[in-house]
N, C-alpha and C positions, 0 to 999 in steps of 0.2 A: 562408355557405361562401366562403372566400377571402381574407376580411379579415386572419387569422391563420393561422399555419403549423400544420400538423398534424406537421411533423417533429419527432422525438423522442417522440411521445405512445405509450403503451403502448396499441395498438388494440384496441378491441371490434368495430367495424365502420368503417373508414376512409371508407366512402360517407358516413356521418353524423358521425363523431367530429370535434368543433372545440374548440379550446382558447380559453378565455376567462378573464378575472381573477375572482377571488373575494376580497372585501374586506369591511371593515366597513362602509363606506357606499358611495354611489354614486360620490361625489366621489372617494374612494380607487380604486375600480374603473376609473373613467375614466382617471385618471392612469396606472394599469398599462396600459390600452388604448393611450393613445397612444405607450407604447413598444414594446409587441408587435404592433400593427398593422402590415401592410404587406408588401411582396413579400420572399419567402425563395426563393433558387434551388433550396433542397432540396424545395420542395412547389410543383409546378406550378400547382397550383390557386389560389395566390395572385397570379398573374399579373395576374387581374383587379383586384387591389388597387392596381396601379399608376394606374390611371384613376378608380378608385372610392373610394379612401380619403380622408377629410377631412383637411384640414390639421390641424385641433385638434378632437379631441373633448371637451376640457376647455372649449372656447367653448360647448357645449351645456348647460353647467351653469347654468341660467337658472330661477330661480323664478318662479312664477305662469304658468307654461305650459299648465296644465290649463285655463285660462279659454278657453272657444270651442273645445276640441279634441273633436272626435266619436270616440268610442270604443266599439268592439263589445264587449258582453258575452258571452263564450262560455261559456254555461252547458252546451252540448252536450258538454263534454269532461268533466263532472262525472257520474259514474254513481250510481245510487241507494245505493251503499255509501258515499258521500261522508259523512264526520263531520260531524254537525250543529253541531259548534262551530267547524269549519274553515268551513262554510258561513255561519254567522252572522257570523264576521270578514270573510268576502268581502263581504257584503251591507253590513256596516258600512263598509268600505272603499270600496264604491261610494258610499254616502252621503256619505262625507268628500270624495271626488272631485267629487260634484255640487254641494257647498258651495262648492268653490273653482272652480266654473264650467264643469266638464266637461259635455258633452253625451253622455249615455249612450243606446245604441242597444242596447236589451234583446233577449235572445234571438237574438243574431246566430248565423247558421249558414252553413255552407260547402257548397251543394248539389253533389253529385257527388264529395265527398272521398273517400267509403268506395268508390265505384266505381274510382277511380283507385287505391286503396291494394290493390287486389284484383289489380293488375298487378304488384305488386312481390315475387313469389315468385322466389327466388333471390338476392334483394338484401339479406338480413337478417344477423343475427349469426351465426346457426348455420352459414351456409354460408362465412362470411367470417373468423370469429375465429381459427380454427387457423392460416390462411395468414398472415393479418396479424402475428399474434403470432409465429410462427416466423421471418418475415423480420425483425421487430423484434429478437429475440433475436440471429440472425445478423449483424445490422449493430452490434452494440454492441462497443465496444473501451475496456477490456479486456473479454473473454467473459464473460458471467454464468455462475453456477454451474449453470444448467440450459440445453440447447441448444435444447428444443422443447416444445410443449404434451404431447407423449406423455410426457416425462420427468416434467413437472409431475403429470400425471395418475397415472402409476405411483407417484410419491413420496406421495400421499394427504396430502399437506400443505396441505389447505384444508379448510374446514368442510364437512362431510357433507352439508349442505343443496343445495350445488351439484354435487355428484358427478354426477347424471343429465346436467346441463347440459354439464360438463367432457367426459363420455364421448361424449354426441352430437356435441360439436364435433370430438373427436378422430377420430370415425367418418368425417369428411368425407373423400372420396379424391380428388376432383377440384377442383382451383383454379378459382374462379370467372373465366369470361371474357366475362362479360356486363356489364361496367362501363358501356359506352355504353348498354345497354337500361336499367340502374338510373338513369343520369343523365337518360336521358329521361323515365323515371317522376317523377323528383325534379322536373324541369321541368314536368310535366304536374300535379303536386301544388301547385306554386308559382302555376301560372297560374290554378288553379281557387281558390286562396285569394286571390290579387289581383282576380279577377273579383268573388268575393264582396265583398271590400272595397270596391271601387270602386263596385259597386251599392247597398252601404249607406251609401257616402260616408264611411267611417271612416277614420282615419289610424293607428290601432292596434286592437289586441284585447286584453283582460284576461281572465284565468282564475286559479283557485288553482294555485300551483306543484305543490303535493301535496294531494290531498283528505283524507288521513289522517295521524294522527301516526305517527311512524317504528315500523317493525315492530321486534322484537327479532331479533337474529342467529338464523338457521335458521328463522324463522317464514315459510312460503310460503302459508299459509292464510288468513291474515286480510287484509283489503283493503289494497293498496299504495297505489293512486291517485297514481302519478307522472304528471302531467300534463305534465312539461317535455319529455316524449319524443313528446307527440302532434302538434305541429306544425313546431316549429324543426327538429330534426334531419332529419326527412324532406322538408323543403323546402330546407334550407340558408339560411332566413331568420333575422335576429337577434331574440333575446329577452333581457330583464332582469328578474331578480326582486328584489323588495324586500320588507323585513318588513311585515307587515299586523297583527301581534299575536302572542299566545300562546294555546295550547290546553294544558288541564290545569295551567295555572299556570306551566308550565316550557318548554314545547315551543314553539320559534318555528315560524310559518306564514307563507308568503310568497305574493304575488301577481306574476305573469308579465305584462309588457307585451311583447306580441309585435307586429311589424310585417313589411314587405314587404323585399324584397332592398335593402341598402345603406340602410337607414332608421336605423341605430345613433344618429345624432344627435338625430333626432325622438324616438325612444325615451329617450334619455337625459334630454331635457327633460322628458317626462312623469313619468319614474321619480323623477327629482331632486325635481321639484316635489310629487310625493305625498309622498315620504319627508321633505321638510323640514316639510310641513304637518302630516302624523301622528306623526312622531317616534316610531316604535315601537321602534327598537333598543334593546336592554337587554344590557349587558355579560355573558357567561355568569359564572355564580358559581365556576365551576370553574377559572377563568384568573385570574391576578394582573393589576392595571392595568398599563399600558404608562407607562413613565417617561421 
């Protein structure tokens, strides 16, 4: 949180929302990060980037960086409903990293993380989505065709599966005023994570980005398994996901490298090294090649 601007983002929860590059490869993503990272006067949280931003993230594209790296294996984020094929890919990825010299700390845990999470009432999406979205729509020029969440909800121009969520958000009547409390909770989460990492002497944590193949639109009953929301948004710490293979022959599955605040360059080194060694990326059959 603070390296890239949130200005212009359609908000879900601006206490957690972060913009980051999505690209074909780690190298491509890092080239974009070099451009978008830094201070933005339209987002005060990026003030910290003035002193913490690295001069060049592309300089971290160094192969062979897994050798000697101590990495925590965060199996605790994976529920019993995790897809067996995803779990196998993850175990294979861990074995590949060990072959490249990584020192894996199995069953890495974060004691006390759940107790900190219990302090976050009032800091979630349900309380903040309506007001963040309404502010965003009011700031657009030219004005969008809808002015607020109430109009969107009344239009019913969305999939029925999210209607309850939309109406619950619209029912919020009082704009949250507990930003300071929520930032303190975020700080406590981060401190808890850092303490666990320091005690285990690990420089990064890895886990499957998703535990299950993607759901069909409207399916809210089968396991979702979105681990990308477990650690990074709630702490504001960086994370990067890279391909670790495919399930069912066609669904890509990723592994996330997560680290402490402002450790982007260290994560890039690890993710790039794994990507180069494993080489799992496969262009989608549905899109033509770039020329």
